[in-house]
N, C-alpha and C positions, 0 to 999 in steps of 0.2 A: 538438560540443555542438550538444543537441538540444532544439528550441523547440517545444514544445507548440502545438495548434490546438484552436481549435475548440470551445473551454470544455474542454479538456482540462488535468487539473494531471501531472507529471511525478513521481513519487516514489520514495523511498529505503526499501524494505520496511525494517520492525524483524521478527529474529528471534524470536520466541518462546520462554521461557523452558520448560526440559523440564517437566513437569507429573511428577505422581508416581507412583511405579509400580504397576500393576495385580495385582488376581490371578488374570487372565484371559493364558493364555500366547498370546503375537503374536511376529510375527515382531521379530527383536532393530530393523530397519530401519525398521519401520512407526511413522509417524506418522501419527495423526489429525487428517483435515483440520478447519481451522482455521473456522468460521464468519464471525468476522471478522478482520481486520489493523489494525493501524495502522502510518504509516510517513509520514516525513518528508517535507516539499515540497519539492522540490527548483527547479521553474520550474511558471510555469503563462501558461495563454494570454491572449491580449492582451485578450478577450474576455469574460472571468470575471467576474461578477458577486458571487462567493459572498465572503465578507470574511475569507479567507486569508491571510496572507503569506509567502514565503519563509522555511523552516527550523520551520514550525510543524507540529506534529504532530497526524494527523486518524485517523478510524477509519472502515471501512469493509468492506462485505461481500468479501468472497475472491473471490464469484464475478464481480465484475464487474473487477476488473483487466485488464488489458489490457498483454502481455509481447510488446516488442519485441525481433526482435533483430537487430544490424545492425553488418559491420566488428567483428566478435570481441566486441563490447558488447551489454549487457541494459537496457533502458528498461523501467520502468511505469509504464503511464497508467492514470487511470480519470477519468471524466466529473464534473465538479464536482456534479451533482447527485446523484451518488451518494455523497458523503462526510454521515455521518452523525453527525459530530461533531469539536470541536478539542478534544485533549489539552490541558490548562496545566499545569506542574509547579510552579509557583510554593507 
């Protein structure tokens, strides 16, 4: 189990659905980098002050996420102040 510290949130990124096809020829495996991403909050540091609960879906700039590889596992972290908003699916 990974426990974030120093105001970090542990995220489970949500894969974005494929977009419509374009009329420009690109390699088949090319994906345009997304400017923003969404992720489910899986853990948070004890010193987080943002009102986010485990299981919430947050939106963040994709260039602010940190990827950690340890013991063949991937962890995705972001500082709480990079959260742009929370998605409510009610």
